[in-house]
Each structure stands twice: as structure tokens, then as C-alpha cells.
N, C-alpha and C positions, 0 to 999 in steps of 0.2 A: 564540545559536542560537534559531531560531524554533519555538515550540510553540503553535499556534493553540488557543485555549480551546474552540472549538465542535466540535473533532474528538475522536474516540475513538481509542485506540491499542492495539497489541498488544505483547507482550514481544519479538516478533520484528521490531519496528520498522516495522510497517505502520500506516497511518492509515486511518480510516474517516470519511466524511462522510455522515450519514444524510439521505436525501431521501425522506420517506414510507416506502414499503416497499422502497426501494432503497438500496444503499450504494455510494458512490464510494470506490474503494480506490487507495492509492498507497504509496510508501515515504517515511519521514520524512526531514527535513533531516539529522538525525543519521545515518541509514543511508546516505544518498547521500554525506555527507561522509566517512564511513568507507570507502566503496567507492572513492572517487576518481572520475575522469572516466568516465562511462558511455558505452560505445561500441555496445551492442546490447541490445535488450529483446525477449524473446519473449513476446508477449501470448497469452492463451487465445482460442480461437475463440468467437464469439458462439453461444449455444445450449448451451454446455458446462455440465453440472451439476458444481458444485464442493462438496466437503465441507469443513467447518471444519478447519483445520490441514493440508489437502492442498496440493499444489503448484498455485499459481495462474499463476505466470510465472517466467521466468529473466531475471536482469539480469547482463550481462557488463560489467565495467569494466576499466580498465587494471591493476587490482590483483587481481581475482578474478572468479569466476563464482558467483553466489548465487541460491539459490531464494527466491522470494517466496511466502509461504504465505497461503492464504485465511483472512481473519479471521473469516469467517462462512460458513454453508452457503447456497448459492443457485445461481441460473442466471445465467451471463454474458449480459447484455442489451446491453452496449455495450463497445467497446474504444477506446483512444486510438490511432487510426490514424496520428496525427502521429509517434508514437514510432518507426515503421519507418524514417523518414528523418531524424528529429531526436531520437535517444535522449538527447541532452544536455539536453532540456527537463526531465528529472528532476533534473539538477543545478541548472539555472537557476531552476526554479519547482516544487519537489516537491509543494506543496500546491495548485497551480493547474493550469497547462498540462501538468504532468508526471504527472497521474493515469494509472493503468494500465487499470482496468476498472470497470464498474458491474455489481453483482450485484442480482438480484431476490431478496430474502431469503425463506427458507423457514422459519426458526425464530427468532422474535424473542427467545426466552429466551436465546439465545447472546449477546445484547447485554450481558448482565450479566458476561460474561467479559472484556470490553474494559476498558482502563484509561482513567481521566480524565487531564486534562493534568498535574495534580500528580503522580499516580502514575507517569506515563510520564517526566516530567522527572526524577524521583528515580531511575528506572531508567537512563535514558540518561546522566545526568550523574554517577551513582554518588555522590551526596552532595556533589559539588563546588560 
């Protein structure tokens, strides 16, 4: 399973790629593999203010419907519009073409709550 070193992670299986004061957000390869084939993704509207741990989007798969939580507080400045017609991008390329939204960050202190790759790998694999 793929765990990119340059990303930060949450205990809820979201990933964050920092780009200056912005954070690109998606779900991890582990999360998408647990969900199975993704058939629909509800993305947040651009301009929406999001609080940390609040609902960012909803992912529907053949197995379940799951909430995706905001890893950080910020304002949605971009969404992955491709997901409307191609939700399977999250399965195919969760760390690339399958990103969900970009947040303009409001509180950089929240970054300390994110996991590094080793911490996330231990969580996702449960010591396996």
C-alpha cells in the first residue's frame, strides 16, 4: 500500500498536501481500498468555510456512504470538478487525480494535529 512521505494524514484517513497557505485534501489509498469502488462524491462548494473535523464531503461506494472530514480549518478555494463524472479517480489515483478539495488555511497551529507517514502507517496497518 502506498503512503507518500511528503503528505500529512488524519486518523480518519484523509491526507493533506501543503502548498504554502493552502492544503490539498483527499482520502488515502487505505480508505479507498476499504470503501471499494467509489460511485459518487459530493464535493463542497467553493467559498464554503470549513472547521476542522467538520463534514467536508461525502463519498459513496458500492459498500457504504462515508463522510469525509476536514483535516484543517479553512475556506474551500478549489474543488476537483472531474470527480462529478469520474468518481473512480479516487480509486485509481487517490494521491493525484483523486484529490477532493483545496483549503485556504486559517489556523496553522492545527497542522500539529496531523500525523506523519510513520504514524499513519502504524494506524492504517495496525502493526501488520
